[in-house]
N, C-alpha and C positions, 0 to 999 in steps of 0.2 A: 295722492292728497291724503295728507294728515286728516284724522277724523279723532276730533278731543272725544274722552270719556260723555257717554249721554246719560244726561240728568234722568233722576227718577222721575216717573211720572205717576206719582202715586195718587187715590181718590181723595177727595175733598169734602166738606160735609158743609161747609159755607157758600150761601148761594153768590153767584154771581152774577153782578149789575153789571150787565151788558147791553152796549147801545150804541149803534154807530151813530156818526157825525148829523146833527140836525137838519133839519130842512133846507135846503138851499134856494135862495132866492134868485139866484142867476148869474153867469160869471158877470164881472162888472164890465161896463165899456164906456164908464163916463169917469174921465181923470178926476174931475173933482179938485180939481185944482185952481186956486184964485176965489174960493168960496170963502166967505166970513166964517170964522170958528163957531162952531153949535154951541149952543148955552148949555147943556148938559143938567148935571142933577148944581143943586144947593154947592158951594165951593167946602172941600176938606170932606174928608174918610166919616163915614156913618156907620155903624152896626149894619150888617148887612139881614134884608127884610126875611131870608129864607134860612132853612139849616136849624141844626140844634149845637150850642157849645155850652161846657161844663169844665172849659180848660184858662189856666191863668191867660191865655189871649185868645179872642175870639174874629171871626171874619169881619170887615168890615167894604162897605161897598164906596170902593171910589169914585166909579163913575157911573150912574144909571143912563141906560142904552135904550130902555122900553120905548122912548118915545122916536127913538131914530130906527135902530134894527138889533139884530143878533151880534153882539161880538162872537167870533169864533176864530179858530184854527190858531195861527201863528202869534205870538204874543214875546215880547221882549222887552228888556228894561237897559237901562246905562245909569250913569250918576245922579241923571236929573229927569228924566221921563222914562213913561211908559208905551209903547207901540204895538198896534194890533189890527189885525184884520176884522175887518164888521161886513156883517151883511145888511144891505139895506133896499127896501122899494124902492123910495125916493130917488136914491144916486147909484142904484148898482153897487158892487161890491168894492170897496173903499179901504183904505188903511188909515188910518187916526194915531194920533200923537197928541198927550198930555202929560202935565206935571205926575211924577209919580206920585206927588203927593195928595194929591185928590183935589189940588185949589185951582185947576182951569186955567186957563180954558183948553178944551177940546178942539185940534186941528186937522184938518185933511190934507194927506200927504200923497195923494194920486188914486187909480185905478187898480181893483188888483182881481184876479183870475182864479177863483179855487178848482185846484186840481185835487183836490181831498187829502191834502198831506196834513198832518198837525203841527209840522214845525216849518213851515209856511212863511214866516220872515225870521229876517235876521239885522242886526243892527252891531255896527262896527264903532269907532269913536266920531266918525262926522255924520255919518248916512246909514240909510234904511234898505234895505234890499228886500225883494219880491215877485213875484212872477205875473205876468201880463200878456193877454193875448187877444189882437187886435180884431181877430175873426180871421185871419192868415196866418200869423208868425205869432211865434210865441218869444217874448224877451224876458231876460232878468232887468229890470226896474232897479233904477238907483236914484232914492230921494232926499234931498238935503234934510235935516232933523229940522229945521225949523220952518219947511216951506219951500212952495215953487214947485216950477215944472219938472220932475222926473227926466232923469236920463234913461235910454234904453240900449242895455246891451245883449243885442241878438244872439240867440246860441247859435250854434252850428248849423249850418244849411242841409248838413249829411244826417240829420236826425230829425227830420219834421216828424216821426211818429212817436217821438220820444213823451213816455207818459210821465212826465216830472213829478215827483214825491221829494222829498224834506231837502231844507238847504242849510248849510253850513258855513259858518265864517271862518277863512283860511287865510286870512291874515291881507295877503295881496289879491286874494281870488276868492271867489264865492263856489261851492262845490254844492251840488245837485246830485242827489240818486234819484234813477229811475224809480218807479213803484217796484217791489218786488228784487231789487238789488239789480236788474239786467244790467244796466248799463249805469256809470258816474259819467259826469261830465264838472270838469273845472273853468270855470268864467273869469279871467284877470279883471281887476277892476277897473284896470288901466284902459280896456277897448280891444287889447291884444287880440288876437286867433286863442279860441277854445281848446281843449284836449279832451277828447271823449274814450272813455276806456270800456272794455266789458268786463263786467263783475262775477255776474253768475249767467248759469246758462240754463236756469230752470225757470219755469213759466211763475208769473207772481204769486204768492198764496193768498193775496189779502191781508185786512188788517194793517197794524201800524209797520211803517219800515225806519228802523232804527240808522242812522248813520252817525258814525264818529271818526276822529283824523289825528294821526298823530306822527311826526313827521311825515315822510312820504307814501306811508301806509294809510289807506283809507278801510274801516271799518262797517261794513253794510250788513244788517240784519232782517231775514225775514224769511217765513215759513219755518222748514226746520232746520235752519241752517242759518251761522253766524260766516261773512267772507271778510276774507282781509286779500286786499290787492295791494299790490307793493308798486305804485302808478311807476319808479322806474322801471324794475323789470319785465312790468305788467302780469308777473307772477298769481294766482289766486290760492290761496290757502283757504280749505274751509273747518268750520269748526261747529261742535256741538250739535250733529246730525240728531235727528229721533226728536227734535220741538214739536210743540205743534202749532205756535205761532210766536216765532220772536220777533218781539218788537223792539221799543226803545231803550237805547246803547248808552253806557257812560264811562268814560276812562279815567282812571285815578290809580296812580302809581304803575304800578305791573299789575292791576287787572284791569280787565274790561266787564263792568255790570251789565245785566240785563234781566230783563222780564221775557218769561214765556206765558204768552197771551192764551187764554185756552181756546181753541176754534171747536169746541163739540158743545153737545146738549149733556151732558152727564152730571150737572151740578158742580163741578170743580173750578176753584178761582186757578189764576196764574203762581208760578214762583218765583222768586228773584234767585239770579244764579251768577255766579262770578266766575269768569273764564281768566287763566293765568295764563297769561303773554309768554313769559317765561319756559313753561311746562307745557303748554297747549293742552291742559286739562281746564276741565267744569267742577265747579261741587253748587252743590243746591243749598242755597240760605235759608229758606222758609216761604213760606205763606207769602205770598204776593197780595190776596185778598180782593184780585181781580183783575181787570185788565186796565192797564196803563197806556199813556202817551208820549209820557217823557220822565225821567229820572231827575232829579235835581240834587247835586253836589253839594256840601255847604263844607267844606276843607278846615276850616277852623274849628266847628263842632264836630267831625269828622262823621256826619251823618249824608244820608241819604234819605231824601223824600219823594214822595209821589201819589198822584190822586188816581183813584178807580171808576169806574163806572163813568156815565152819561145821565144824569138824573138831575131834575129838580131838588128834589127831597134826598136822595139816596146814595151819594158819593161820599168816597171815605178816602181819608187822608193818612197814608202810612209813611213810615219812618224805619229806618234800618240804620244800627250804629256800628260803624267800618269796623270799631277796636274790638267785635265780636262780643258785646254784655249780653247779648241773646238774639233771639231772631224776630222778622220783622215783628211791628205793630202797630194796629190802629191806635191814631189819635184824636182825629175827628171823624165823628158819621152824623147822616142827615144833612151833607152838604150838597151844595147845586153848582153843580159842575155842566160845562157844555162846549167844553173848547180846551185850547190847551194851557201851558201853565209854565213860569218863569221864576226866577227866583233872584235875591242880591243878598247883601250879608245880613239885612237884619230882617227881610219881610218874604214869603209866599206869595204869590201874584199867580190867579186864573182868572179864565173867561168863564162865568157862568150864564145863565138863559138871555138874562135882560141886563148885565152888569158887570163891568170891572171892577174884578173883588182881590184884597188882600189879608194875608192872615201875620202877626208878627210872631217870628219863629221866638222858641221858648227848650230850655233854660236859657 
């Protein structure tokens, strides 16, 4: 196996705002389908209640969820709507949808089981996909964006012990990586038989499991390594051995960008790295300023954004310019972050302690 150049692990002076996911109310068992949309907050976005902003554009609260529960884990957006997973005491864990301009109303798409993955929800042109366990069987759920009874796509019987991690839309299928990249499952959207491959022989290391896809190659990152699984030949290649906790992955052109989330207590932040898919070598791009769960690519602006930390007052938003204008930089501090993040052409979206938040990009 080819092992790429190990990224340096220099000491950091910046304190790491590290926190694992918030308290779990319990795995959802209530489908929630057919309920009236909740009232949510007053229509339209408004300035976020928490956080500090001295920038041209400041965070806005799209939907105040303090009356209902806490937005957590997966979030995705399309041309008109935003979708997220929410923890509630009254309904169990449910998937929500609402107009992404903040105009409401909020609607419920179905019950959701929290398997602890940040990227626990994906949307395509017509449907939203998430995971649900009814007490005996784990299924990939497919719900219409407008609502209605979701369809169940049962995972392979051969993997009852599957520990589901992140989800990724693959066009005609959804790809699910096991925590730690042990196995990868392809679930066709038309209900055809699923396929499962082995991706890593190592035990899971905890932290964020990263997942990306290009053509027939699945990239999965966790622990010390990034794994490239060729789903046609089933060959596995290992890259960047020697990391602490490889976290989120993001493909752009011939590079696979990743964050090495620090797993120790030496007061070090993470690193942003880039793996060349042509040469197999990796380079360090600079400080990531903490641990992150998602990298958000903006191709027109040639930037990558990410949020670090899990805090109501101390999370940060960082940016890296792909054209090499300099190292990563922090553009917002003192933010409220408790869940996953997403982006579209004009905005960044994230889940805070009790709200769905957005920030207009600049310049």
